[in-house]
C-alpha positions as CSV (number, residue, x, y, z in Angstrom):
1,M,0.1,-0.3,-0.3
2,L,2.6,2.3,1.3
3,A,4.6,2.1,-2.5
4,L,1.5,1.8,-4.1
5,C,1.0,5.5,-2.6
6,A,4.1,6.6,-3.0
7,L,3.7,6.1,-7.1
8,A,0.6,8.8,-6.7
9,A,1.4,11.9,-8.0
10,P,-0.2,15.3,-7.9
11,A,-3.4,15.4,-9.8
12,A,-6.8,17.8,-10.2
13,A,-10.2,17.7,-9.4
14,N,-12.1,14.5,-11.3
15,P,-14.6,14.2,-14.1
16,V,-15.8,10.9,-12.4
17,D,-18.2,12.8,-9.9
18,L,-19.6,13.9,-13.4
19,F,-19.5,11.0,-15.7
20,G,-19.1,8.1,-13.7
21,F,-15.6,5.4,-14.0
22,G,-16.5,2.1,-16.0
23,A,-18.7,1.2,-18.5
24,R,-20.2,-1.0,-16.2
25,A,-20.9,1.7,-13.4
26,Q,-22.0,4.1,-15.5
27,S,-24.3,2.0,-18.0
28,M,-26.2,1.6,-14.0
29,G,-26.4,5.3,-13.7
30,G,-23.5,4.7,-10.9
31,A,-25.5,2.4,-8.8
32,V,-22.9,-0.1,-7.5
33,T,-22.2,1.2,-4.0
34,A,-23.1,-1.8,-3.1
35,G,-22.5,-4.0,-6.1
36,A,-19.5,-3.2,-7.7
37,D,-17.3,-6.3,-8.7
38,D,-14.4,-4.8,-10.7
39,A,-12.0,-1.7,-10.3
40,S,-14.7,0.7,-10.8
41,A,-15.0,0.1,-6.6
42,N,-11.6,2.5,-6.6
43,Y,-14.6,5.4,-6.7
44,Y,-17.5,3.9,-5.7
45,N,-16.7,1.9,-2.5
46,P,-13.3,0.5,-1.8
47,A,-14.8,-1.7,1.0
48,R,-15.7,-3.9,-2.2
49,L,-12.3,-4.7,-3.8
50,A,-11.8,-7.5,-0.9
51,G,-14.1,-9.0,-2.9
52,S,-12.0,-9.9,-5.4
53,D,-9.8,-13.3,-5.6
54,D,-8.1,-12.5,-8.6
55,I,-6.0,-9.7,-9.9
56,R,-8.0,-7.2,-12.0
57,I,-6.9,-4.8,-14.6
58,D,-9.4,-2.9,-15.8
59,V,-8.7,-0.5,-19.3
60,G,-10.9,1.7,-21.0
61,Y,-11.9,4.7,-23.0
62,Q,-15.1,7.1,-22.0
63,L,-15.8,10.4,-23.4
64,A,-18.9,13.2,-22.8
65,Q,-20.0,15.7,-24.4
66,P,-22.1,18.9,-22.7
67,L,-24.2,20.2,-25.0
68,L,-25.6,23.4,-23.2
69,A,-27.2,26.5,-24.1
70,V,-28.8,30.1,-23.3
71,D,-31.3,31.4,-24.8
72,G,-30.8,29.3,-27.8
73,N,-27.2,30.0,-27.9
74,G,-24.6,27.0,-27.1
75,Q,-22.2,28.0,-24.5
76,G,-19.3,25.3,-25.4
77,V,-19.1,23.6,-22.6
78,D,-15.8,21.5,-22.9
79,S,-15.6,18.0,-23.8
80,S,-14.6,15.3,-21.5
81,R,-12.5,12.2,-22.8
82,G,-9.8,10.1,-21.8
83,L,-8.4,6.6,-20.5
84,A,-10.0,4.8,-17.8
85,I,-7.7,2.5,-16.0
86,G,-8.2,0.7,-12.7
87,L,-6.0,-1.8,-10.8
88,V,-6.8,-5.0,-8.0
89,V,-4.5,-6.9,-6.6
90,P,-6.0,-9.3,-3.5
91,G,-3.7,-10.9,-0.8
92,R,-3.7,-12.0,2.8
93,L,-2.8,-10.5,5.8
94,A,-2.7,-13.1,8.7
95,A,-6.1,-14.5,7.9
96,A,-7.7,-11.9,6.6
97,R,-8.1,-11.3,3.1
98,L,-7.5,-7.6,1.6
99,A,-6.9,-5.7,-1.5
100,I,-5.2,-3.0,-2.4
101,G,-6.3,-0.5,-5.5
102,A,-5.3,1.9,-7.7
103,G,-7.8,4.1,-10.3
104,L,-6.9,6.6,-12.7
105,F,-8.9,8.5,-15.2
106,L,-6.5,10.3,-17.6
107,P,-7.6,12.6,-20.1
108,D,-6.4,12.9,-23.7
109,Q,-7.2,16.6,-24.0
110,Q,-5.8,19.0,-21.5
111,I,-4.3,17.4,-17.7
112,T,-5.7,20.1,-16.0
113,R,-7.2,23.5,-16.7
114,T,-7.7,26.6,-14.7
115,R,-9.8,29.4,-15.3
116,T,-11.1,31.8,-13.5
117,L,-14.5,34.8,-15.0
118,P,-16.0,37.4,-13.7
119,S,-18.4,37.6,-10.6
120,P,-21.7,38.2,-12.7
121,Q,-20.2,36.3,-16.2
122,P,-22.9,33.6,-16.6
123,R,-21.0,30.5,-16.3
124,W,-22.5,26.3,-15.6
125,A,-21.6,26.3,-12.1
126,L,-21.1,22.2,-11.8
127,Y,-19.5,21.6,-15.6
128,D,-17.4,24.8,-16.2
129,N,-14.1,23.7,-14.7
130,R,-14.7,19.7,-14.2
131,P,-14.9,18.1,-17.5
132,Q,-11.0,18.7,-18.2
133,R,-9.3,17.1,-14.8
134,L,-7.2,14.2,-14.4
135,F,-8.4,11.4,-11.2
136,L,-5.9,9.1,-9.5
137,A,-6.8,7.0,-5.9
138,A,-5.5,4.8,-4.1
139,N,-7.4,2.3,-1.6
140,L,-7.6,-0.8,0.7
141,G,-10.1,-2.9,1.2
142,I,-10.3,-5.5,4.0
143,A,-13.1,-8.1,4.6
144,L,-13.7,-8.9,7.9
145,P,-15.5,-12.0,9.7
146,G,-19.3,-11.7,9.5
147,R,-19.6,-11.1,5.9
148,V,-18.2,-7.6,6.1
149,S,-15.6,-5.6,4.3
150,I,-14.3,-2.2,5.2
151,G,-11.9,-0.1,2.9
152,A,-10.7,3.3,2.5
153,G,-8.4,5.6,0.3
154,I,-6.9,8.7,-0.9
155,S,-7.4,10.9,-4.2
156,Y,-5.2,13.2,-5.2
157,M,-5.8,16.8,-6.2
158,S,-3.9,19.7,-6.7
159,S,-4.3,23.4,-6.4
160,T,-2.1,26.0,-8.3
161,Q,0.0,28.9,-7.3
162,G,2.0,31.1,-9.6
163,D,3.7,34.4,-10.0
164,V,4.4,36.8,-13.1
165,R,7.0,39.1,-12.6
166,L,8.5,42.1,-15.0
167,E,11.1,43.8,-14.1
168,G,13.0,46.9,-16.2
169,I,11.3,50.2,-18.0
170,V,7.8,51.1,-18.1
171,G,7.5,53.5,-21.7
172,F,5.8,56.7,-21.1
173,P,4.2,58.5,-22.5
174,D,4.6,55.6,-25.0
175,A,3.9,52.3,-23.9
176,S,6.2,50.5,-26.7
177,T,8.9,51.9,-25.5
178,S,8.9,49.5,-22.5
179,Q,12.2,47.5,-22.3
180,L,10.5,44.7,-19.3
181,V,12.0,41.2,-18.7
182,L,9.6,38.2,-17.9
183,N,10.0,35.6,-15.0
184,M,7.1,33.1,-14.7
185,D,7.3,30.2,-11.7
186,V,4.0,28.1,-11.3
187,D,3.5,25.4,-8.6
188,L,1.1,22.9,-8.6
189,K,0.6,21.7,-4.6
190,T,-1.1,18.7,-3.5
191,I,-4.3,18.1,-2.4
192,R,-5.7,14.6,-0.6
193,Y,-8.9,14.1,0.2
194,P,-10.4,10.5,1.8
195,Q,-12.8,8.0,1.1
196,A,-14.2,5.3,2.8
197,G,-16.4,2.7,2.9
198,V,-18.4,-0.4,4.1
199,S,-20.2,-3.5,2.6
200,W,-22.4,-6.0,4.6
201,D,-23.5,-9.0,2.6
202,V,-26.2,-9.3,5.4
203,L,-28.4,-11.8,3.2
204,P,-26.7,-14.3,0.1
205,W,-28.7,-12.3,-1.6
206,L,-28.9,-9.3,-0.3
207,T,-25.7,-6.4,0.1
208,L,-25.9,-3.2,1.8
209,A,-23.3,-0.8,1.9
210,A,-22.3,3.3,2.9
211,T,-19.4,5.3,1.6
212,Y,-18.2,8.7,2.5
213,R,-16.2,11.1,0.3
214,G,-14.3,14.1,1.2
215,G,-15.3,17.3,0.0
216,F,-12.6,19.6,-1.1
217,K,-11.3,23.2,-3.0
218,L,-9.2,24.0,-5.3
219,V,-7.8,27.8,-4.5
220,L,-6.1,29.7,-7.9
221,D,-3.6,31.8,-6.3
222,Q,-1.6,34.2,-8.8
223,T,0.2,37.1,-8.0
224,F,1.7,39.7,-10.8
225,D,4.1,42.3,-10.1
226,I,5.9,44.8,-12.1
227,T,9.1,46.6,-11.3
228,G,11.2,49.1,-12.4
229,D,10.9,52.9,-13.6
230,I,8.8,54.4,-15.5
231,G,9.5,57.2,-18.2
232,T,11.6,56.8,-21.5
233,P,14.4,54.9,-22.3
234,G,17.6,57.0,-22.0
235,S,16.2,59.6,-20.4
236,P,16.1,59.8,-16.3
237,P,12.7,58.4,-15.3
238,L,9.7,59.9,-14.0
239,V,8.9,57.4,-11.7
240,D,12.4,56.0,-10.2
241,N,11.7,52.1,-8.9
242,G,7.9,52.2,-8.5
243,F,5.8,49.1,-8.2
244,L,2.8,47.6,-8.9
245,H,1.6,44.6,-6.7
246,L,-1.3,42.5,-7.7
247,R,-2.9,39.4,-6.0
248,S,-5.8,37.3,-7.4
249,I,-7.1,34.6,-5.2
250,A,-10.3,32.3,-7.2
251,Q,-11.8,29.3,-6.2
252,D,-11.0,26.9,-9.4
253,L,-12.9,24.3,-8.5
254,F,-15.2,22.8,-5.6
255,Q,-16.6,18.9,-5.1
256,P,-19.1,18.9,-2.1
257,A,-19.0,16.0,0.8
258,Q,-20.7,13.2,0.3
259,V,-22.2,10.4,2.0
260,T,-24.2,7.4,0.3
261,A,-26.4,4.9,1.4
262,A,-26.9,1.8,-1.2
263,A,-28.0,-1.6,-1.6
264,H,-27.3,-4.6,-4.2
265,A,-30.3,-7.1,-4.6
266,R,-30.0,-10.4,-6.4
267,I,-33.7,-11.1,-7.1
268,T,-33.2,-14.1,-9.3
269,P,-30.1,-15.7,-10.7
270,R,-30.4,-13.4,-13.9
271,L,-31.7,-10.6,-12.3
272,A,-29.9,-7.6,-9.9
273,V,-30.8,-4.7,-8.9
274,G,-28.8,-1.7,-7.5
275,F,-30.3,1.4,-5.4
276,D,-27.7,4.6,-4.3
277,L,-29.2,7.9,-2.5
278,S,-26.4,10.4,-2.3
279,W,-26.3,13.8,-0.1
280,H,-24.0,16.6,-1.5
281,R,-22.9,19.2,0.9
282,W,-23.4,21.7,-1.7
283,S,-24.1,24.6,0.9
284,V,-20.7,25.4,1.9
285,F,-20.1,26.4,-2.0
286,Q,-18.2,30.0,-2.2
287,N,-18.4,32.3,-5.1
288,P,-15.6,31.2,-7.1
289,A,-14.9,34.4,-8.7
290,A,-11.1,35.8,-8.0
291,Q,-10.6,38.4,-5.0
292,I,-7.9,40.5,-6.3
293,E,-6.1,42.7,-4.0
294,I,-4.0,45.9,-5.5
295,E,-1.0,47.5,-4.0
296,L,1.2,50.1,-5.9
297,D,3.9,52.8,-5.8
298,L,4.1,55.9,-8.1
299,Q,5.5,57.7,-5.9
300,D,4.9,61.7,-6.8
301,F,2.4,60.2,-8.9
302,N,0.3,57.9,-5.7
303,D,-2.6,60.8,-5.9
304,L,-3.4,60.8,-9.4
305,V,-4.3,57.0,-8.9
306,N,-7.7,56.2,-7.3
307,I,-8.2,52.4,-7.3
308,P,-11.4,51.7,-5.4
309,P,-12.1,49.0,-3.1
310,Q,-13.4,45.4,-4.3
311,D,-17.1,44.8,-3.8
312,P,-17.8,41.9,-1.4
313,L,-18.7,38.8,-3.6
314,P,-21.8,38.3,-3.7
315,A,-23.1,34.8,-1.8
316,P,-24.1,32.0,-4.3
317,H,-26.7,30.3,-1.8
318,F,-26.1,27.1,-3.3
319,H,-28.0,24.4,-0.8
320,D,-27.6,20.1,-0.1
321,I,-28.8,18.1,-2.3
322,A,-30.3,14.0,-2.1
323,I,-29.6,12.4,-5.1
324,P,-31.1,8.5,-6.0
325,R,-29.9,6.4,-8.5
326,L,-31.5,3.1,-10.0
327,G,-29.8,0.3,-11.9
328,V,-30.6,-3.0,-13.6
329,E,-28.5,-6.1,-14.7
330,Y,-30.2,-9.0,-16.3
331,V,-27.9,-12.0,-17.5
332,L,-29.4,-12.4,-21.0
333,A,-27.6,-15.9,-22.2
334,T,-25.4,-17.7,-20.7
335,A,-23.5,-20.2,-22.6
336,P,-20.0,-21.9,-22.6
337,R,-18.2,-19.5,-24.7
338,R,-20.2,-16.4,-23.9
339,T,-22.3,-14.7,-21.6
340,W,-24.2,-11.8,-22.3
341,R,-25.3,-9.0,-20.2
342,L,-27.5,-6.1,-20.4
343,R,-28.0,-3.0,-18.0
344,G,-29.9,0.2,-17.5
345,G,-30.2,3.1,-15.0
346,Y,-31.8,5.9,-13.6
347,V,-30.6,9.2,-12.1
348,Y,-32.4,12.2,-10.9
349,E,-29.8,15.1,-9.8
350,P,-31.5,18.1,-8.2
351,S,-29.9,21.4,-9.2
352,P,-27.6,22.3,-5.7
353,T,-28.4,26.4,-7.6
354,P,-31.4,28.6,-6.3
355,E,-33.0,30.9,-9.3
356,Q,-30.7,33.3,-10.2
357,F,-32.2,36.7,-9.9
358,G,-29.7,38.9,-8.4
359,A,-26.3,39.7,-9.2
360,T,-24.9,36.1,-9.9
361,N,-24.9,33.7,-12.9
362,F,-24.4,30.2,-11.5
363,I,-26.7,28.4,-14.2
364,D,-28.0,25.0,-13.3
365,N,-30.8,22.6,-14.3
366,D,-32.2,19.8,-12.8
367,K,-31.0,16.5,-14.6
368,H,-32.5,12.9,-15.8
369,S,-29.7,10.7,-16.5
370,L,-31.1,7.7,-18.3
371,S,-28.0,4.8,-19.2
372,A,-27.7,1.7,-21.1
373,G,-25.5,-1.1,-21.8
374,A,-24.1,-4.7,-22.3
375,G,-21.4,-6.8,-21.3
376,V,-20.2,-10.2,-22.5
377,E,-17.7,-12.3,-20.6
378,I,-15.4,-14.5,-22.4
379,P,-14.6,-17.4,-20.5
380,D,-10.6,-17.3,-22.0
381,L,-8.8,-16.3,-25.2
382,G,-7.7,-19.9,-26.5
383,G,-5.3,-20.7,-24.2
384,I,-3.6,-17.1,-24.0
385,V,-5.3,-15.1,-21.1
386,L,-6.9,-18.4,-18.7
387,R,-9.6,-16.0,-16.6
388,P,-12.3,-14.8,-18.0
389,V,-11.8,-11.2,-20.2
390,T,-15.1,-8.7,-19.9
391,I,-15.7,-6.4,-22.9
392,D,-18.6,-3.9,-21.5
393,L,-20.3,-0.7,-23.6
394,S,-22.1,1.9,-22.2
395,F,-24.4,5.0,-23.4
396,V,-26.1,8.0,-21.4
397,T,-28.3,10.8,-22.0
398,T,-29.0,13.2,-19.2
399,F,-31.5,15.9,-19.7
400,L,-31.2,19.5,-18.4
401,P,-35.4,20.3,-18.8
402,E,-35.5,23.9,-19.6
403,R,-35.1,26.6,-16.6
404,E,-35.7,30.6,-16.6
405,H,-34.3,33.0,-14.7
406,R,-35.7,36.2,-14.0
407,K,-34.2,39.5,-13.0
408,L,-35.5,41.3,-9.9
409,I,-33.9,44.8,-11.1
410,A,-34.9,45.7,-14.7
411,V,-31.5,47.1,-15.9
412,D,-30.1,44.1,-14.7
413,P,-26.9,43.8,-17.2
414,V,-27.8,40.5,-18.1
415,G,-31.3,40.0,-17.7
416,D,-33.6,37.4,-17.7
417,Y,-32.7,34.2,-19.5
418,R,-33.5,30.3,-20.4
419,A,-31.0,28.2,-19.9
420,R,-31.5,24.2,-21.0
421,G,-28.9,21.1,-22.6
422,V,-28.2,17.3,-22.6
423,V,-25.1,15.6,-21.9
424,L,-24.2,12.7,-23.7
425,A,-21.4,10.3,-22.9
426,G,-20.4,6.8,-23.8
427,A,-17.7,4.0,-22.3
428,L,-16.0,1.1,-23.9
429,S,-14.2,-0.7,-21.0
430,S,-12.4,-4.6,-20.7
431,R,-11.8,-6.1,-17.6
432,W,-8.7,-8.6,-17.3
433,R,-8.0,-11.3,-14.6
434,F,-5.0,-13.0,-13.8
């Protein structure tokens, strides 16, 4: 476990919260907290890792395309696509059965992206900066007596801190004569947040589970400094050794703390049903716009510069939400060479954002997600791979019904608007056992 954690590199917040992890879980609407039987347990419930007797490697590709519009105009929200990789390695410690695992979602566009928008500018609050992120988690699951398993792990994120420094001569009155040397320094600082879970096989056909996932926020902290003389190069400066210092602090990304209770019932040998109910603590969400601090010294010209203090950022007033998830898996056919499964799911996610009638414009709608998928299990690959190999495919459509935002003030610079959209997602995964 220590070696696995040492390999974990800093990462940024994950799109897995938005679109799921792995094709099987995605096709069941994410209702697998009590029923994950593959490496997706690294995200959904680390306690489920302990149920594996095989080394498992899951490799897949998943993508999602938000198609979101305001007043009929597309907003160009980024897509999410990349590799989803999972690993489970079982073992024993004395008489206890355990397993270590790791999960990785690696975007193939940008590893991370930061963006800060002005507070009044409309943005899709839950999609703006979340799709383009790298997710990495390391977990340990242990099977206890009494058909109970527990698990815990750490997910890795990063915040950004950077400096931009300019030194030299600032040209005045002709700015094009400036002679400045640029120096940039940017650091990624690791943020870790925990996750833990428990799984209990109450009956041979019924499993109950619960998980906790810690919340976090990524803070973008940047400074901009200009130091030097002001005037015409080659002439006595109007200002000798002046400076401008600007610091911008913004919440680049937020993930709420989450608690989930779940059940997985094997109704018949062919039919299984999963149900999850999650609570997301959005009420502590803060305005992500930048807080600006400015200091300057222009010596004799200080009285000519008046920079008013920044107004306090308006509170977003998000509220906590509960998200139900329902998933179904049916064994369609079992044969010596193939086992086919069909899956489906439904998720209702209420929006945590209130109507945007004031100074903020954090756009979000209720979401209804319908998912479907299929899987085929092959007992072996002609003597080359001796354990079963599974191929899973999933499709998800998320509908965001139209929502109207009406401003209280008629002269609001943004005005009333309507928002709606759809998100299309899919995944193809392969599961290998050794």
